[in-house]
C-alpha positions in Angstrom: -4.8 23.0 -83.5 -5.6 25.1 -80.3 -5.4 22.8 -78.0 -2.1 20.8 -79.5 -0.4 24.5 -79.3 -1.4 24.7 -75.8 -0.4 21.7 -74.5 2.7 21.6 -76.4 3.3 25.3 -74.7 2.6 23.9 -70.9 4.5 20.8 -71.2 7.8 22.7 -72.2 7.7 25.4 -70.2 6.6 23.4 -66.9 8.1 19.6 -67.9 4.9 18.3 -66.1 2.0 16.0 -67.4 -0.1 17.0 -64.2 -0.1 20.5 -65.5 -0.9 19.2 -69.0 -3.7 17.4 -67.1 -5.1 20.3 -65.9 -5.5 22.4 -69.5 -7.7 19.4 -70.3 -9.9 19.9 -66.8 -10.3 23.4 -67.4 -11.7 22.5 -71.0 -13.8 19.9 -70.0 -15.1 20.9 -66.3 -18.0 23.5 -67.4 -19.2 20.4 -68.7 -20.1 19.7 -65.3 -22.0 22.8 -65.0 -22.7 24.7 -68.1 -25.1 21.8 -70.5 -27.8 20.8 -68.4 -29.3 24.6 -68.3 -27.4 25.0 -72.1 -29.6 21.9 -72.9 -33.1 24.3 -72.0 -31.3 27.1 -73.9 -31.0 25.0 -76.9 -34.2 24.0 -77.2 -35.8 27.3 -76.4 -34.2 29.6 -79.0 -33.0 29.3 -82.5 -29.9 27.1 -82.2 -28.2 28.8 -85.2 -28.1 32.2 -83.6 -26.8 30.0 -80.3 -24.2 29.0 -82.7 -23.2 32.5 -83.8 -22.7 34.0 -80.3 -20.8 31.0 -78.9 -18.4 31.5 -82.2 -18.1 35.1 -82.2 -17.3 34.9 -78.3 -14.7 32.1 -78.2 -13.0 34.2 -81.3 -12.4 37.1 -79.5 -11.0 35.4 -76.1 -8.5 33.3 -78.3 -7.8 36.5 -80.4 -6.8 38.4 -77.1 -4.8 35.7 -75.8 -2.8 35.3 -78.8 -2.4 38.8 -78.9 -0.9 38.7 -75.4 1.6 36.2 -76.2 2.5 38.0 -79.4 4.1 40.9 -77.0 5.5 38.5 -74.7 2.7 39.1 -71.8 1.2 35.9 -71.0 1.0 34.2 -68.0 -0.1 30.7 -67.2 -3.3 31.9 -65.4 -4.4 33.8 -68.2 -3.5 30.7 -70.6 -5.8 28.9 -68.0 -8.5 31.3 -68.4 -9.0 31.3 -72.2 -9.1 27.3 -72.0 -11.8 27.7 -69.3 -13.7 30.3 -71.3 -13.3 28.0 -74.3 -14.8 24.7 -72.4 -17.9 27.0 -71.4 -18.5 27.6 -74.9 -17.6 23.8 -76.0 -20.0 22.6 -72.9 -22.8 24.2 -75.3 -21.7 24.3 -78.6 -21.4 20.6 -79.9 -25.2 19.8 -78.5 -25.9 22.6 -80.6 -24.4 21.7 -83.7 -26.5 18.0 -83.3 -29.0 19.3 -82.1 -29.2 21.7 -85.4 -28.2 19.0 -87.6 -31.2 17.0 -86.6 -33.3 19.8 -87.0 -32.1 20.6 -90.5 -32.1 17.4 -92.2 -33.9 14.6 -93.0 -34.3 11.4 -90.9 -32.9 9.1 -93.9 -29.8 11.0 -94.6 -28.9 11.5 -91.0 -25.7 9.3 -91.9 -24.5 11.1 -94.4 -24.9 14.5 -93.0 -23.2 13.6 -89.7 -20.5 12.1 -91.7 -20.1 15.3 -93.8 -19.7 17.3 -90.6 -17.2 14.8 -89.2 -15.4 14.6 -92.2 -15.2 18.3 -92.8 -14.0 18.3 -88.9 -11.4 16.4 -89.3 -10.1 17.7 -92.3 -9.6 21.0 -90.5 -7.7 18.8 -87.7 -5.5 17.3 -91.0 -5.1 20.8 -91.7 -4.0 21.4 -88.1 -1.9 18.7 -87.6 0.4 19.1 -91.0 0.3 22.8 -89.7 0.8 22.6 -86.0 4.2 21.6 -85.3 5.9 24.0 -88.1 3.6 26.5 -86.5 4.4 26.4 -83.5 8.7 26.3 -84.2 8.3 29.4 -86.5 5.3 32.0 -85.1 5.0 30.4 -81.6 2.1 30.3 -79.6 0.3 33.3 -80.8 0.5 32.5 -84.3 -1.2 29.3 -83.7 -3.9 31.5 -81.6 -4.3 33.6 -84.2 -5.1 30.8 -86.6 -8.1 29.4 -84.5 -9.6 32.7 -83.4 -9.8 33.3 -87.3 -11.6 29.8 -87.8 -14.2 31.0 -85.2 -15.0 34.2 -87.3 -15.3 32.0 -90.0 -17.3 29.5 -88.7 -20.0 32.1 -87.4 -19.9 33.5 -90.8 -21.3 30.0 -92.2 -24.1 29.5 -89.8 -25.0 33.0 -90.4 -25.6 32.3 -94.3 -27.4 28.8 -93.5 -31.0 30.3 -93.5 -32.5 34.0 -93.0 -35.0 34.4 -89.6 -35.6 33.6 -86.5 -36.9 30.2 -85.2 -37.2 28.9 -81.7 -37.2 24.9 -81.8 -40.9 25.1 -80.7 -42.9 27.9 -82.7 -41.1 28.6 -85.9 -39.2 25.1 -86.6 -42.0 23.5 -88.6 -42.9 26.8 -90.4 -39.4 26.9 -91.9 -38.8 23.7 -92.8 -42.0 23.1 -94.8 -41.2 27.1 -96.5 -37.3 26.2 -97.2 -37.6 21.9 -97.8 -40.9 20.3 -98.6 -39.3 17.0 -99.0 -38.5 17.4 -95.0 -41.5 16.4 -92.9 -42.0 18.0 -89.7 -41.5 15.5 -86.7 -44.6 14.5 -85.0 -44.6 16.2 -82.2 -44.3 19.5 -84.0 -48.2 19.0 -84.2 -49.1 18.6 -81.1 -49.7 21.7 -79.4 -50.1 20.1 -75.8 -46.3 18.9 -76.2 -45.1 22.7 -76.3 -44.7 24.4 -72.9 -46.4 27.1 -71.8 -43.5 29.5 -71.0 -44.9 32.9 -70.2 -47.0 30.7 -67.3 -44.3 29.7 -65.1 -40.6 31.6 -63.7 -38.2 31.6 -65.3 -36.0 29.5 -62.7 -38.9 26.9 -62.3 -39.6 26.8 -65.8 -36.0 26.0 -67.0 -35.8 22.8 -64.0 -39.4 21.3 -65.4 -37.1 21.2 -68.9 -34.5 19.7 -67.4 -36.4 17.0 -65.5 -38.7 16.5 -68.6 -35.6 15.9 -70.6 -34.1 13.6 -67.9 -37.8 12.0 -68.0 -37.4 10.8 -71.5 -34.1 9.9 -71.6 -35.1 7.3 -68.1 -37.9 5.9 -70.9 -35.4 4.8 -73.9 -32.6 2.5 -72.0 -30.8 2.4 -75.6 -30.5 6.0 -76.4 -29.3 6.2 -72.9 -26.9 2.8 -73.5 -25.9 4.8 -76.6 -24.8 8.1 -75.0 -22.6 6.6 -72.4 -21.2 5.1 -75.2 -20.5 7.7 -77.2 -19.6 9.3 -73.8 -16.8 6.9 -73.1 -15.6 7.2 -76.4 -15.0 11.2 -76.3 -14.0 11.0 -73.1 -11.0 8.7 -73.9 -10.7 11.1 -77.0 -9.9 14.0 -74.7 -8.4 12.3 -71.9 -5.9 10.5 -74.4 -4.0 14.0 -75.2 -2.6 13.9 -72.1 -0.5 10.9 -73.0 -0.4 11.4 -76.7 1.9 14.5 -76.4 3.9 13.0 -73.9 4.4 9.5 -75.6 5.6 11.9 -78.8 8.3 13.8 -76.4 9.3 11.6 -74.0 9.3 8.2 -75.8 9.5 9.1 -79.3 11.6 12.1 -79.1 9.7 13.2 -82.0 9.1 17.1 -81.0 5.9 19.3 -81.8 6.3 18.5 -85.7 6.2 14.5 -84.8 3.2 15.0 -82.3 1.5 17.1 -85.2 2.4 14.2 -87.5 0.7 12.0 -85.5 -2.5 14.4 -84.7 -2.2 14.0 -88.7 -2.4 10.9 -88.5 -5.7 10.6 -86.1 -7.1 13.5 -88.8 -6.5 11.4 -91.9 -7.9 8.0 -90.3 -11.3 10.1 -89.1 -11.7 11.2 -92.5 -11.5 8.0 -94.1 -14.1 6.4 -91.2 -16.4 9.0 -92.2 -16.5 8.1 -96.2 -16.6 4.5 -95.3 -19.3 4.9 -92.2 -22.4 5.1 -94.8 -21.3 1.8 -96.6 -20.7 0.1 -93.0 -24.0 1.3 -91.5 -25.9 -0.2 -93.2 -24.6 -3.6 -92.5 -24.6 -4.5 -89.3 -23.7 -1.1 -87.2 -24.1 -2.7 -83.6 -21.6 -4.8 -84.6 -19.3 -2.4 -86.1 -20.0 0.0 -83.7 -18.5 -2.4 -80.8 -15.6 -3.2 -82.9 -14.6 0.0 -83.5 -14.9 0.3 -79.8 -13.0 -2.8 -78.9 -9.9 -1.9 -81.6 -9.7 1.5 -79.6 -9.3 0.2 -76.3 -7.3 -2.6 -77.2 -5.1 -0.3 -79.4 -4.6 2.4 -76.9 -3.4 0.0 -74.4 -0.1 -1.0 -76.9 0.0 2.3 -77.5 3.1 3.0 -75.5 5.2 0.0 -77.4 5.0 1.7 -80.5 8.5 2.6 -80.5 9.0 4.2 -83.9 7.2 7.7 -85.0 5.6 6.1 -88.3 4.3 3.3 -86.1 2.7 5.4 -84.1 1.3 7.7 -86.9 -0.4 4.8 -88.6 -2.0 3.2 -84.9 -3.3 6.8 -84.3 -4.5 6.6 -88.3 -6.7 3.6 -87.3 -7.7 5.0 -84.3 -9.0 8.0 -85.6 -10.8 5.4 -88.6 -12.7 4.1 -85.4 -13.6 7.5 -83.6 -15.4 8.4 -86.7 -17.4 5.2 -87.2 -18.3 4.6 -83.7 -19.3 8.5 -83.3 -21.1 8.8 -86.7 -22.9 5.7 -86.0 -24.2 6.4 -81.9 -24.7 10.4 -83.0 -27.7 9.0 -85.8 -28.8 6.4 -83.4 -29.3 9.0 -81.1 -30.7 11.6 -83.6 -33.1 8.9 -85.0 -34.9 8.1 -81.4 -34.7 11.6 -79.6 -37.8 14.0 -80.5 -36.1 17.3 -81.9 -38.0 19.2 -79.3 -36.1 17.9 -76.9 -32.9 17.0 -78.6 -30.4 19.8 -76.7 -31.1 18.5 -73.3 -30.3 14.9 -74.4 -26.7 15.7 -76.0 -26.5 18.2 -73.0 -27.1 15.5 -70.6 -24.6 13.1 -72.4 -22.1 15.8 -72.4 -22.3 15.8 -68.7 -21.9 12.4 -68.5 -19.0 12.6 -71.0 -17.6 15.7 -68.8 -17.6 13.7 -65.3 -15.5 10.8 -66.9 -12.9 13.3 -68.6 -11.9 15.0 -65.6 -11.6 12.0 -63.4 -9.5 10.1 -66.4 -7.2 13.0 -67.2 -6.1 13.6 -63.2 -5.8 10.3 -63.5 -4.0 9.7 -66.5 -1.8 12.7 -66.0 -0.7 11.4 -62.6 0.4 7.5 -63.3 1.9 8.4 -66.3 4.3 11.3 -64.4 4.2 8.4 -60.9 4.0 5.5 -62.2 4.9 5.1 -65.8 3.0 5.9 -69.3 2.3 2.1 -70.0 0.2 2.1 -66.9 -1.9 4.7 -67.9 -2.5 3.7 -71.4 -3.4 0.5 -69.9 -6.1 2.8 -67.9 -7.2 4.5 -71.0 -8.0 1.7 -72.6 -10.4 0.5 -70.2 -12.7 3.6 -70.5 -12.9 2.4 -74.4 -13.8 -1.0 -73.0 -16.6 0.5 -70.6 -17.6 1.8 -74.1 -17.7 -1.5 -75.6 -19.8 -2.4 -73.0 -22.3 0.2 -73.3 -22.5 -1.0 -76.8 -23.2 -3.8 -76.3 -26.0 -3.3 -74.1 -27.5 -1.2 -76.4 -27.8 -3.6 -79.0 -29.3 -6.0 -77.3 -31.8 -3.2 -76.3 -32.2 -2.7 -80.4 -33.1 -6.5 -80.6 -36.0 -5.8 -78.0 -38.6 -2.6 -79.7 -41.4 -3.6 -77.2 -39.2 -1.8 -74.9 -38.4 1.3 -77.5 -40.7 4.4 -77.5 -41.1 6.1 -80.5 -40.1 9.6 -80.9 -43.3 10.7 -81.1 -44.1 8.9 -77.8 -40.5 11.2 -76.5 
């Protein structure tokens, strides 16, 4: 809801897709700098407390911006500052959430857990998609931001109630899991004291960079995981940068207004929920084939998206894209969580976040420029190409999965 409201507000105020692309760049730019250090933080502190802190900080920023919008004193630079600060939070939060999921969920239940998380997220997006257009027309940007800021507070409360105590990944994780859920086995690496870094004997700076180096070395030793990460990065770069074009599609080609744009986003969210519900069944039958097919549909479908001349067709197409995004996200994240040691998950997720951010920043500006100066159909063609890169990476991961001799186990990582 926040992103849809902000992008529509900026487009209406400036009439520039380049300005809209700047919003996308600002929200993703921190992902170039923050994740390597955020990954070390995720692997050193209690991931639940880190998530609570990030949610609370973002709530303060968004609610303060909502107050400025309500009294009609919100300037564009202040809106850009809010987006940038939210980008800092996003750069760490989702890696934190994924690492926490891997930490508390048994391996054989990861597909179901990832599907449930995605359904919950997309359920929220469904509600947002249904409400964003109406809310924008009736309460303006201030109302949208007020709702968004409140959701961060609710998220922080849910994380607070998740468990009690402070459990850093290295020291406390095993004890908490054995006490709280005897059915969950501690990972092999937790029982090897030699793998736990002696943080007290190293300086903070050298320790941070040593941890970053360890994470990159482990990633390099697992080429299938790297290929899966690139697959996920291409997909997420396409998902985020597509917002630059979809808002222009709704406004300029379909003349649908903010309500129509909201319906298009609603179609995406409903499709993602359907994909999440179907993931458990499809993942057990040729998961790599499903992954490649989903990405291929995203690539071809976005190339054809500007030829959707009616709102109903655009909603249906975006619903199909939502199904494919859900399948792709669940299959890649589950495979990554299965292969990566828990103590390295934060750094691994952060590495993929950097790759995705580079692609997002590059594609967002490129798509915005092409949409404004060349044509919307050419911009959508470029968007299809980034999904095509995901298809290639997924095929590489599939090929490596057929060669188990090249795949170290998580305990070896």
